[in-house]
C-alpha positions as CSV (number, residue, x, y, z in Angstrom):
1,M,0.0,0.0,0.0
2,Y,2.8,2.4,0.9
3,R,4.9,1.4,-2.0
4,E,2.1,2.1,-4.5
5,A,1.4,5.5,-3.0
6,Y,5.1,6.3,-2.8
7,D,5.5,5.4,-6.5
8,R,2.6,7.6,-7.5
9,A,4.1,10.5,-5.5
10,K,7.4,9.9,-7.0
11,A,5.9,9.9,-10.6
12,A,4.2,13.2,-9.7
13,K,7.5,14.5,-8.3
14,D,5.7,15.3,-5.0
15,E,8.6,15.4,-2.6
16,R,6.5,16.3,0.4
17,R,4.1,13.4,-0.1
18,M,7.1,11.0,-0.5
19,A,8.6,12.2,2.8
20,D,5.2,11.9,4.5
21,L,4.7,8.4,3.2
22,D,8.2,7.4,4.2
23,A,7.7,8.7,7.7
24,A,4.4,7.0,8.0
25,F,5.9,3.7,6.8
26,Q,8.7,3.9,9.4
27,R,6.2,4.8,12.1
28,E,4.1,1.7,11.3
29,Q,7.2,-0.5,11.3
30,L,8.2,0.8,14.7
31,L,4.7,0.2,16.1
32,L,4.7,-3.3,14.7
33,E,8.1,-4.0,16.4
34,V,6.8,-2.7,19.7
35,L,3.7,-4.9,19.5
36,L,5.8,-7.9,18.7
37,D,8.0,-7.1,21.7
38,I,4.9,-6.8,23.9
39,R,3.6,-10.1,22.6
40,D,6.9,-11.8,23.2
41,G,7.0,-10.4,26.8
42,M,3.5,-11.7,27.5
43,T,4.1,-15.2,26.1
44,P,4.8,-17.7,28.9
45,A,8.2,-19.3,28.8
46,S,8.3,-22.8,27.3
47,P,8.3,-25.7,29.7
48,P,11.7,-27.3,30.3
49,K,12.8,-30.1,28.0
50,K,12.5,-33.6,29.3
51,S,16.3,-34.0,29.1
52,A,16.7,-31.0,31.5
53,V,14.1,-32.5,33.8
54,G,15.9,-35.8,33.8
55,E,19.2,-34.2,34.5
56,A,17.8,-32.2,37.4
57,A,16.2,-35.4,38.8
58,A,19.5,-37.2,38.5
59,A,21.3,-34.4,40.3
60,L,18.7,-34.4,43.1
61,D,19.1,-38.2,43.4
62,T,22.9,-37.9,43.7
63,V,22.6,-35.2,46.4
64,R,20.1,-37.5,48.3
65,K,22.5,-40.4,48.1
66,I,25.4,-38.3,49.3
67,T,23.4,-37.0,52.3
68,R,22.4,-40.5,53.3
69,L,26.1,-41.5,53.5
70,R,26.8,-39.0,56.2
């Protein structure tokens, strides 16, 4: 949409319209990035992988065994 309007303004040699469209496009891109950052911040973290859970369980088991020896 912006590209078509920009090309029309460029063909008409309307520098002011080209600058306005460029600024509007950059503003929209920035707003999109902000919204994506907000979405990413609100998305819950993924659950730990099973291998990490297994490693944690193995580490706890090792600690439990060591404390029994004392």
